[in-house]
C-alpha positions in Angstrom: 0.0 0.0 0.0 1.3 3.4 -0.9 2.0 5.9 1.8 -1.1 8.0 2.7 -3.6 5.3 1.7 -6.1 3.8 4.1 -7.2 0.2 3.6 -10.3 -0.6 5.6 -9.3 -4.3 5.6 -6.1 -3.6 7.6 -6.4 -0.1 9.1 -9.1 1.5 11.0 -11.0 4.1 8.9 -13.3 6.8 10.2 -15.6 8.9 8.1 -16.8 12.4 9.0 -20.5 12.9 8.2 -20.9 16.7 7.8 -24.6 16.4 8.0 -26.3 19.8 8.8 -23.3 21.6 10.1 -23.6 24.2 7.3 -26.4 25.8 9.5 -24.8 25.8 13.0 -27.5 28.2 14.4 -30.2 25.6 13.7 -28.6 22.7 15.4 -30.8 22.8 18.5 -34.1 23.4 16.6 -33.1 20.6 14.2 -32.5 18.2 17.1 -35.8 19.0 18.6 -37.6 18.7 15.3 -35.9 15.3 14.4 -36.6 14.0 17.9 -40.3 14.9 17.6 -40.5 13.4 14.1 -38.8 10.1 15.3 -41.2 9.8 18.2 -44.2 10.3 15.9 -42.8 7.8 13.4 -42.3 5.1 16.0 -45.5 5.7 17.9 -47.6 6.1 14.7 -46.3 2.9 13.0 -46.5 0.9 16.1 -50.1 2.0 16.6 -50.9 0.8 13.1 -49.3 -2.6 13.9 -51.3 -2.8 17.1 -54.6 -1.9 15.3 -54.0 -4.5 12.6 -53.3 -7.2 15.2 -56.1 -6.2 17.6 -59.0 -5.4 15.3 -60.6 -8.4 13.5 -61.8 -6.2 10.7 -58.2 -5.6 9.7 -57.2 -9.3 9.6 -57.5 -9.4 5.8 -54.2 -10.1 4.0 -53.9 -6.5 2.8 -53.7 -5.3 6.4 -52.4 -8.2 8.5 -49.5 -9.1 6.1 -48.8 -6.0 4.1 -49.8 -2.9 6.1 -48.4 -4.5 9.3 -45.2 -5.3 7.6 -44.9 -1.9 6.0 -45.4 -0.1 9.4 -42.8 -2.4 11.0 -40.5 -1.7 8.1 -40.9 2.0 8.4 -40.0 1.9 12.1 -36.8 -0.1 11.4 -36.1 2.1 8.4 -36.1 5.3 10.3 -34.3 3.7 13.3 -31.2 3.0 11.2 -30.7 6.8 10.7 -32.4 9.0 13.2 -31.0 7.7 16.6 -27.4 8.1 15.4 -28.2 11.5 13.8 -29.8 12.7 17.1 -26.7 11.4 19.1 -24.4 13.4 16.8 -26.4 16.5 17.5 -26.0 15.9 21.3 -22.4 14.8 21.4 -21.2 17.0 18.6 -19.2 13.9 17.2 -19.9 13.3 13.6 -17.3 10.7 13.0 -18.3 7.1 12.2 -16.1 4.1 11.9 -15.9 2.1 8.6 -17.6 -0.9 10.2 -20.4 1.2 11.6 -20.8 3.0 8.3 -21.2 -0.4 6.5 -23.6 -1.6 9.1 -25.9 1.4 8.7 -25.5 1.3 4.9 -26.4 -2.4 5.0 -29.5 -2.1 7.1 -30.7 1.1 5.4 -30.3 -0.4 2.0 -32.0 -3.7 3.0 -35.0 -1.9 4.4 -35.3 0.4 1.4 -35.1 -2.6 -1.0 -37.6 -4.5 1.1 -40.0 -1.6 0.9 -39.7 -1.6 -2.9 -40.7 -5.3 -3.0 -43.4 -4.9 -0.3 -45.0 -2.0 -2.2 -45.1 -4.2 -5.3 -46.7 -7.1 -3.3 -49.3 -4.6 -2.1 -49.9 -3.5 -5.7 -50.4 -7.1 -6.7 -52.9 -7.5 -3.9 -54.9 -4.4 -5.1 -54.7 -5.6 -8.7 -56.3 -9.0 -7.8 -58.9 -7.4 -5.5 -60.1 -4.9 -8.2 -59.3 -6.6 -11.5 -60.0 -10.2 -10.5 -62.5 -9.9 -7.6 -64.0 -13.4 -8.1 -60.6 -15.1 -8.0 -59.2 -12.9 -5.2 -60.1 -15.1 -2.3 -58.7 -18.2 -3.9 -55.5 -16.5 -5.3 -54.6 -14.2 -2.4 -54.7 -16.8 0.4 -53.0 -16.3 3.8 -50.2 -18.7 2.6 -49.6 -16.7 -0.6 -49.7 -13.4 1.3 -47.2 -14.7 3.9 -44.9 -15.9 1.2 -45.0 -12.5 -0.6 -44.2 -10.6 2.6 -41.4 -13.0 3.5 -40.0 -12.9 -0.1 -39.9 -9.1 0.1 -37.7 -9.2 3.2 -35.5 -12.0 1.9 -34.8 -10.4 -1.4 -34.2 -6.9 0.1 -31.6 -8.3 2.5 -30.0 -10.7 0.0 -29.4 -8.1 -2.7 -28.1 -5.6 -0.2 -25.7 -8.2 1.2 -24.1 -8.6 -2.2 -23.7 -4.9 -2.6 -22.3 -4.4 0.9 -19.7 -7.1 0.4 -18.2 -5.4 -2.6 -18.3 -2.0 -1.0 -16.5 -3.3 2.1 -13.5 -4.2 -0.2 -12.9 -0.6 -1.2 -9.9 1.4 -0.1 -10.0 5.0 1.1 -7.3 7.5 0.7 -6.9 11.1 2.0 -10.0 13.1 3.0 -12.8 11.1 4.5 -15.4 13.9 5.0 -18.8 13.3 3.5 -21.3 16.1 2.9 -24.2 13.9 3.9 -26.2 13.1 7.1 -26.3 9.3 6.8 -24.4 6.4 5.3 -25.2 6.1 1.6 -23.8 4.4 -1.4 -22.9 7.4 -3.7 -21.0 9.5 -1.1 -18.9 6.4 -0.3 -17.8 6.0 -3.9 -16.8 9.6 -4.1 -14.1 9.0 -1.4 -12.6 5.7 -2.5 -9.2 5.4 -4.3 -10.1 2.0 -5.7 -11.4 1.3 -9.1 -15.2 1.6 -8.9 -16.2 0.4 -12.3 -17.2 -3.1 -11.0 -19.0 -1.7 -8.0 -20.9 0.9 -10.2 -21.9 -1.9 -12.6 -23.1 -4.0 -9.7 -25.0 -1.1 -8.2 -26.7 -0.4 -11.6 -27.6 -4.1 -12.0 -29.0 -4.4 -8.4 -30.9 -1.1 -8.8 -32.6 -2.7 -11.8 -33.6 -5.7 -9.7 -34.7 -4.0 -6.5 -35.9 -0.6 -7.6 -36.7 -0.4 -11.3 -38.3 -3.8 -11.7 -40.6 -3.5 -8.7 -41.5 0.1 -9.8 -42.4 -1.1 -13.3 -44.5 -4.0 -12.0 -46.3 -1.6 -9.6 -46.9 0.9 -12.4 -48.2 -1.9 -14.7 -50.6 -3.0 -11.9 -52.0 0.5 -11.5 -52.4 0.9 -15.3 -54.6 -2.3 -15.2 -56.4 -1.1 -12.0 -57.2 2.2 -13.6 -58.5 0.5 -16.8 -60.7 -1.8 -14.6 -62.0 1.1 -12.5 -63.0 3.2 -15.6 -65.1 0.2 -16.8 -67.3 0.4 -13.7 -70.6 2.0 -14.8 -71.5 4.0 -11.7 -69.5 6.9 -10.3 -70.1 5.7 -6.7 -68.7 2.3 -7.7 -65.6 3.9 -9.3 -65.0 6.1 -6.3 -65.4 3.1 -3.9 -62.9 1.0 -6.0 -60.4 3.8 -6.2 -60.6 4.5 -2.4 -59.4 1.0 -1.7 -56.1 1.7 -3.3 -55.7 5.4 -3.0 -53.6 5.1 0.2 -51.2 2.7 -1.3 -50.9 4.8 -4.5 -50.1 7.9 -2.5 -47.3 6.0 -0.6 -45.9 4.7 -3.8 -45.9 8.1 -5.4 -44.2 9.8 -2.5 -41.6 7.0 -2.0 -40.6 6.5 -5.7 -40.8 10.2 -6.5 -38.3 11.3 -3.8 -36.1 8.2 -4.4 -35.9 9.0 -8.1 -35.0 12.7 -7.5 -32.3 11.8 -4.9 -30.4 9.4 -7.2 -30.9 11.3 -10.4 -29.7 14.7 -9.2 -26.0 14.9 -9.7 -24.0 15.5 -6.5 -22.2 18.5 -7.8 -21.5 21.3 -5.4 -24.4 23.6 -6.4 -26.9 20.7 -6.1 -25.5 18.9 -3.1 -27.7 20.8 -0.6 -30.8 20.1 -2.7 -29.8 16.4 -2.8 -29.6 16.4 1.0 -33.1 18.0 1.2 -34.7 15.2 -0.9 -32.7 12.6 0.9 -34.1 13.9 4.2 -37.6 13.7 2.7 -37.5 10.1 1.6 -35.5 8.8 4.6 -37.3 10.8 7.4 -40.5 12.3 6.2 -41.8 9.3 4.2 -41.9 7.0 7.3 -43.7 9.9 9.0 -46.3 10.3 6.3 -47.2 6.7 5.8 -49.1 6.2 9.1 -50.8 9.5 8.5 -51.8 8.6 5.0 -53.2 5.2 6.0 -55.0 6.5 9.0 -56.5 9.5 7.2 -57.3 8.0 3.8 -58.3 4.4 4.8 -61.8 3.9 6.1 -61.1 0.6 7.9 -58.1 1.9 9.7 -59.9 5.1 10.7 -62.8 3.0 12.1 -60.4 0.8 14.1 -58.6 3.9 15.4 -62.0 5.5 16.5 -62.9 2.2 18.3 -59.6 2.2 20.2 -60.1 5.9 21.2 -63.7 5.2 22.3 -62.6 2.2 24.4 -59.7 4.2 25.9 -62.1 7.1 26.8 -64.6 4.7 28.3 -62.0 3.0 30.4 -60.8 6.4 31.6 -64.3 7.6 32.5 -65.2 4.3 34.3 -62.0 4.5 36.4 
């Protein structure tokens, strides 16, 4: 190894995540805002999981297997980033070891890939419910739903394991400061002194498998769903059919919209801050919005929530 090079296989490497230090006067407000957001994310998603498990009306596959998994996933997703970010605000230490960086990158990438597959499974569920209503009960059985949910988690973690293995073989030389607030794929490649052609090709291939393919499948499902809804003669029937998938469609639009912007915007100096803003949106605000979207736009979830609130008030008044 040449003098001045750092090899993360033989020498300890630490990265500096610059995060939000460009606005030092906002450190305390940002800490309080992020803490509040994290508490809402965890409590909101856990509440949805509890509702799905406790209310018998939500024991259909769409809720028990998919919505429950999505809420659990969002809790894990945000927990890979926000606790460490909050700790860096408190301690003022923005350094992170190479092993911790790879660990956060691995879990964040796994949960993000799993969400892509899970949203696709949910789109498949909505397609069968609207386009093949007579076959829905026989096709979307509990066993099939369980397998789809399990396959989403398995594929997400498997594909990310492959990517993380190749990233862990990279060497790092000279400056190790990243203008980002969490451990991501592209900022890591900007610092390496290794040849990144193989890693970039692998990243492109894996993105086709765990992002582009699920998105295209989801898009095709909604094209078919839209065509089926337009064939319904009554406006009430069309509105009712659309309402069953509007929550999922909103989540898909927000997730893929911000994800696309983040990884299509070039990380040049003028656009780097904008890139961080959109990264913040899809890593922090998306898990915050999902429980709100499903609780506000889904009638069954709203009814279950009202029932819980009524029971809690009744218990309070009786005591």
